[in-house]
C-alpha positions in Angstrom: 121.3 -81.9 -64.5 121.4 -78.2 -64.0 124.4 -76.5 -62.4 124.1 -73.8 -59.7 127.0 -71.8 -58.4 126.8 -70.8 -54.8 129.6 -68.7 -53.3 130.2 -69.0 -49.6 128.5 -72.4 -49.5 130.4 -74.1 -46.7 128.3 -72.7 -43.8 125.3 -70.6 -42.7 122.9 -69.5 -45.5 125.2 -70.8 -48.2 125.2 -74.3 -46.8 121.4 -74.4 -46.4 121.0 -73.2 -50.0 123.4 -75.9 -51.1 121.3 -78.6 -49.4 118.1 -77.3 -50.9 119.4 -77.2 -54.4 120.9 -80.7 -54.1 117.6 -82.0 -52.9 116.0 -80.4 -56.0 118.4 -82.4 -58.3 120.8 -79.5 -59.1 124.5 -80.0 -59.3 125.9 -77.5 -56.8 129.3 -76.0 -57.6 130.5 -74.2 -54.5 133.1 -71.6 -54.0 134.0 -71.3 -50.3 136.8 -70.1 -48.1 137.9 -73.7 -47.6 139.4 -73.7 -51.1 139.4 -70.1 -52.3 140.5 -67.0 -50.4 138.4 -64.3 -52.1 140.8 -61.6 -50.7 143.4 -63.0 -53.1 143.1 -62.0 -56.7 144.3 -65.3 -58.1 141.5 -67.3 -56.4 138.9 -66.0 -58.8 141.0 -66.6 -61.9 141.8 -70.1 -60.6 138.1 -70.9 -60.2 137.2 -69.4 -63.5 139.8 -71.5 -65.4 138.4 -74.6 -63.8 134.8 -73.8 -64.9 135.2 -71.7 -68.0 133.3 -74.2 -70.1 130.5 -74.8 -67.5 127.0 -73.5 -68.0 125.2 -72.3 -64.9 121.5 -72.3 -64.6 121.7 -70.1 -61.5 124.4 -68.1 -59.8 124.0 -67.1 -56.2 126.5 -64.5 -54.9 126.5 -65.2 -51.2 130.1 -65.1 -49.7 130.6 -62.5 -47.1 133.0 -61.6 -44.3 133.0 -59.1 -41.5 136.7 -59.4 -40.4 136.3 -56.0 -38.9 133.8 -57.4 -36.3 136.8 -58.4 -34.2 137.5 -54.7 -33.6 140.9 -54.7 -35.4 139.6 -52.0 -37.7 140.7 -49.7 -34.9 144.3 -50.6 -35.7 145.6 -48.1 -38.3 147.6 -50.9 -39.9 144.6 -53.2 -40.3 143.5 -54.2 -43.8 140.0 -55.2 -42.6 138.3 -52.5 -44.8 140.1 -53.7 -47.9 139.5 -57.4 -47.2 135.7 -56.9 -46.6 135.5 -55.0 -49.9 137.4 -57.7 -51.8 135.6 -60.7 -50.4 132.0 -59.2 -50.2 132.1 -57.4 -53.5 135.0 -57.0 -55.8 136.1 -60.6 -56.2 132.6 -62.0 -56.7 131.7 -59.2 -59.1 134.8 -60.0 -61.1 133.8 -63.6 -61.2 130.3 -62.7 -62.3 131.7 -60.7 -65.1 133.9 -63.6 -66.2 131.0 -66.0 -66.2 128.4 -63.7 -67.7 127.9 -65.6 -70.9 127.7 -68.9 -69.1 124.7 -68.1 -66.9 121.4 -69.3 -68.4 118.5 -68.3 -66.1 119.2 -66.0 -63.1 121.6 -64.3 -60.8 120.7 -63.8 -57.1 123.0 -61.5 -55.0 122.7 -61.8 -51.3 123.2 -58.3 -50.1 122.2 -56.3 -47.0 119.9 -53.4 -46.3 123.0 -52.1 -44.3 124.3 -51.2 -47.8 121.6 -48.6 -48.5 121.7 -44.9 -47.9 118.1 -45.1 -46.7 118.8 -47.3 -43.8 122.1 -45.7 -42.8 120.5 -42.3 -42.7 118.1 -43.7 -40.1 120.4 -46.1 -38.2 121.0 -45.2 -34.6 124.6 -44.1 -34.2 126.5 -46.0 -31.5 130.0 -47.0 -30.6 130.1 -49.9 -33.1 129.4 -48.0 -36.2 133.0 -47.5 -37.4 133.6 -51.2 -37.0 130.6 -52.0 -39.2 131.4 -49.4 -41.8 133.7 -51.6 -43.9 131.0 -54.2 -44.2 128.3 -51.6 -45.0 130.5 -50.0 -47.7 131.1 -53.4 -49.3 127.4 -54.1 -49.5 126.6 -50.7 -50.9 129.2 -51.4 -53.7 127.6 -54.8 -54.2 124.2 -53.2 -54.7 125.5 -50.8 -57.3 127.2 -53.7 -59.1 124.1 -55.8 -59.0 122.1 -52.9 -60.6 124.7 -52.6 -63.3 124.5 -56.4 -64.1 120.7 -56.2 -64.1 120.9 -53.8 -67.1 123.6 -55.7 -68.9 122.4 -59.3 -68.7 119.3 -60.7 -70.5 118.3 -62.7 -67.4 116.9 -61.6 -64.1 119.4 -60.2 -61.6 118.2 -59.3 -58.1 119.6 -58.3 -54.8 118.1 -59.9 -51.6 118.5 -58.8 -48.0 118.2 -62.1 -46.0 117.7 -60.3 -42.7 119.3 -61.2 -39.3 120.3 -64.8 -38.9 122.2 -66.7 -36.1 125.4 -67.0 -38.2 129.0 -66.4 -37.5 128.8 -62.8 -38.8 125.7 -61.9 -36.7 127.0 -63.7 -33.6 130.2 -61.8 -33.4 130.7 -59.6 -30.3 128.6 -57.0 -32.1 125.3 -58.3 -30.8 122.3 -56.9 -32.8 118.9 -56.4 -31.3 115.9 -57.9 -32.9 114.5 -61.3 -34.0 116.7 -63.6 -36.1 115.5 -66.2 -38.5 117.2 -69.6 -39.0 119.3 -69.8 -42.2 117.3 -72.8 -43.4 114.0 -70.8 -43.3 115.7 -67.9 -45.1 117.2 -70.3 -47.7 113.7 -71.8 -48.5 112.3 -68.3 -49.1 115.2 -67.2 -51.2 115.1 -70.4 -53.4 111.3 -69.9 -53.9 111.9 -66.3 -55.0 114.7 -67.4 -57.3 112.6 -70.2 -58.9 109.9 -67.7 -59.8 111.9 -64.8 -61.1 111.1 -63.1 -64.4 112.7 -60.3 -66.3 110.2 -57.8 -64.8 112.0 -58.5 -61.5 115.5 -57.6 -62.6 117.2 -54.9 -60.7 115.0 -55.1 -57.7 116.3 -55.1 -54.2 114.0 -57.1 -51.9 113.8 -58.8 -48.6 113.4 -62.5 -48.0 109.6 -62.0 -48.2 109.8 -60.5 -51.6 109.1 -56.9 -50.6 111.1 -54.2 -52.2 113.6 -52.3 -50.0 114.2 -48.6 -50.4 117.7 -47.6 -51.6 
């Protein structure tokens, strides 16, 4: 039985991906906030020590937070920027680096087009932008890290923007305009993309339909 690591697998998109991979006879190893606080440095090391001899067919970097959606980023003493960066990027990238020789087939990084210069140069400016900034910065850093790994690993590494979904992050008081897609539908598309990846795809940043996204 093949192993797949899915971070942030306890709810939303991660939970749907977990169910899909289990139904496809994968052994899912999850890393979620129920057991690991990715804002704490020792969480990654603790997970790694438990799985340092495990081979992973697939790794899906999916965990994300937008603590700043509560508005507490306006508090000068808030650590929301730092927490978003650690959870969304730094901790998971450190884990990916630790596991790099244990991954057999592919790495899928769930990112966001909000982490691109292209979209942010065209995004309408409104009163919520500072609250969103920490999240967007963390996803931009994640995209850069994904590009780095795509050149270092001998397996496909891609970044995917899943689009808007009715999840905890999207349904904060920061209500976004536009149509949203159920996480299960997104998960099906992402798994289909992952199952068909080749090395020619490595380093690409795509949406859930497989179309490349401008940086």
